[in-house]
C-alpha positions as CSV (number, residue, x, y, z in Angstrom):
1,Q,-9.8,-16.9,-24.0
2,V,-10.7,-14.3,-21.4
3,Q,-10.7,-10.7,-22.6
4,L,-11.3,-7.6,-20.6
5,V,-12.1,-4.2,-22.1
6,E,-12.3,-1.1,-19.9
7,S,-14.2,2.0,-20.8
8,G,-15.5,5.2,-19.1
9,G,-12.3,7.0,-18.4
10,G,-11.8,10.6,-19.0
11,L,-11.2,14.0,-17.5
12,V,-13.2,15.1,-14.5
13,Q,-12.9,17.9,-12.0
14,A,-11.9,17.3,-8.4
15,G,-15.0,16.4,-6.4
16,G,-16.7,14.9,-9.4
17,S,-17.7,11.4,-10.3
18,L,-16.9,8.9,-13.0
19,R,-18.0,5.3,-13.6
20,L,-15.7,2.8,-15.2
21,S,-16.9,-0.3,-16.9
22,C,-15.1,-3.5,-17.7
23,A,-16.6,-5.9,-20.2
24,F,-15.7,-9.6,-19.7
25,S,-15.8,-12.2,-22.4
26,G,-14.3,-15.6,-23.3
27,G,-15.1,-17.4,-20.0
28,T,-17.8,-18.0,-17.4
29,F,-18.1,-14.7,-15.7
30,S,-19.5,-16.1,-12.5
31,R,-16.3,-18.1,-11.9
32,Y,-14.1,-15.1,-11.8
33,T,-13.2,-12.7,-9.1
34,M,-12.8,-9.2,-10.6
35,G,-10.6,-6.4,-9.6
36,W,-9.6,-2.8,-10.4
37,F,-6.0,-1.6,-10.2
38,R,-4.4,1.7,-11.1
39,Q,-1.0,3.0,-12.0
40,A,0.1,6.6,-12.0
41,P,3.3,7.9,-13.7
42,G,6.3,7.0,-11.6
43,N,4.3,4.7,-9.4
44,E,3.9,0.9,-9.3
45,R,0.5,-0.6,-10.0
46,E,-1.7,-0.6,-6.9
47,F,-4.8,-2.4,-5.9
48,V,-8.0,-0.4,-5.8
49,A,-10.9,-2.7,-5.3
50,T,-12.1,-6.3,-5.8
51,I,-15.4,-8.1,-5.9
52,F,-15.5,-11.8,-5.4
53,W,-16.9,-14.3,-7.9
54,S,-20.0,-14.6,-5.8
55,G,-20.6,-10.9,-5.9
56,S,-21.2,-10.9,-2.1
57,T,-17.8,-9.7,-0.9
58,T,-15.8,-6.6,-1.7
59,Y,-12.6,-5.1,-0.6
60,Y,-11.1,-1.6,-1.1
61,A,-7.8,0.1,-0.7
62,D,-7.7,2.5,2.2
63,S,-7.2,5.4,-0.2
64,V,-10.5,4.9,-1.9
65,K,-12.8,3.6,0.9
66,G,-16.0,5.5,1.2
67,R,-15.5,7.0,-2.3
68,F,-15.4,4.1,-4.7
69,I,-17.9,1.3,-5.2
70,I,-17.2,-1.9,-7.2
71,S,-20.1,-3.9,-8.5
72,R,-20.8,-6.5,-11.1
73,D,-23.7,-7.2,-13.4
74,S,-24.0,-10.9,-14.2
75,A,-26.5,-10.3,-17.0
76,K,-24.1,-8.0,-18.8
77,N,-20.8,-9.8,-17.8
78,T,-19.6,-6.4,-16.7
79,V,-17.8,-5.1,-13.6
80,Y,-18.1,-1.4,-12.7
81,L,-16.1,1.0,-10.6
82,Q,-18.2,4.0,-9.4
83,M,-15.8,6.7,-8.4
84,S,-17.0,9.7,-6.4
85,S,-15.4,12.6,-4.6
86,L,-12.5,12.3,-7.0
87,K,-9.1,13.8,-6.1
88,P,-6.1,14.7,-8.2
89,E,-4.3,11.8,-6.5
90,D,-6.8,9.5,-8.2
91,T,-5.3,10.3,-11.6
92,A,-3.9,7.1,-13.1
93,V,-4.5,4.5,-15.7
94,Y,-7.1,2.1,-14.4
95,Y,-6.9,-1.5,-15.2
96,C,-9.6,-4.2,-14.9
97,A,-8.4,-7.7,-13.9
98,A,-9.8,-11.1,-13.5
99,R,-8.8,-14.3,-11.7
100,L,-10.5,-17.7,-11.4
101,Y,-12.1,-18.0,-8.0
102,V,-9.7,-20.7,-6.9
103,T,-6.6,-18.8,-8.1
104,E,-4.7,-16.4,-5.9
105,E,-3.2,-14.1,-8.6
106,Y,-4.9,-12.2,-11.3
107,N,-4.4,-13.9,-14.7
108,Y,-6.1,-11.5,-17.1
109,W,-5.8,-7.8,-17.6
110,G,-7.5,-5.2,-19.7
111,Q,-5.7,-2.5,-21.7
112,G,-6.4,0.2,-19.2
113,T,-8.4,3.5,-19.3
114,Q,-7.1,6.9,-18.4
115,V,-8.7,8.8,-15.5
116,T,-7.5,12.4,-15.1
117,V,-8.7,14.5,-12.2
118,S,-8.1,18.2,-12.4
119,S,-7.7,20.4,-9.3
C-alpha cells in the first residue's frame, strides 16, 4: 500500500530556508498527484501546494506564492517543498499527501514533520 514519509523539518529563523522531502512507496509514483498541507495549533489543516502526476502543473496557496516551490523527482519517488523567506506564520506541522490522478480527494497522508520559524 502507498506510504508517505516526510523529512526535513526543523527550526529555522525568519527569512531562512528549509527543504522538506516526502518519500513515496507502495505504488506507481507517476500515477499520483502529490500535495503539501500544513496545520498549526488551533487551526484547521490548510492546503499549501500541489504538483500534478505529470509534473507539469503546480498550484500554490496565496500565502506561500513566490516563497515556496514544489517539485518531484521521478527517479527517487520523492516530492519536495522548498521553502524560502520563511515567516513565523509558516510554523506548522507539514503533511505530504497523495491522490491517484483520477481521484479528486487525497487518499494517502504522511505522518507530518514539524516546521518552526522563529522571529
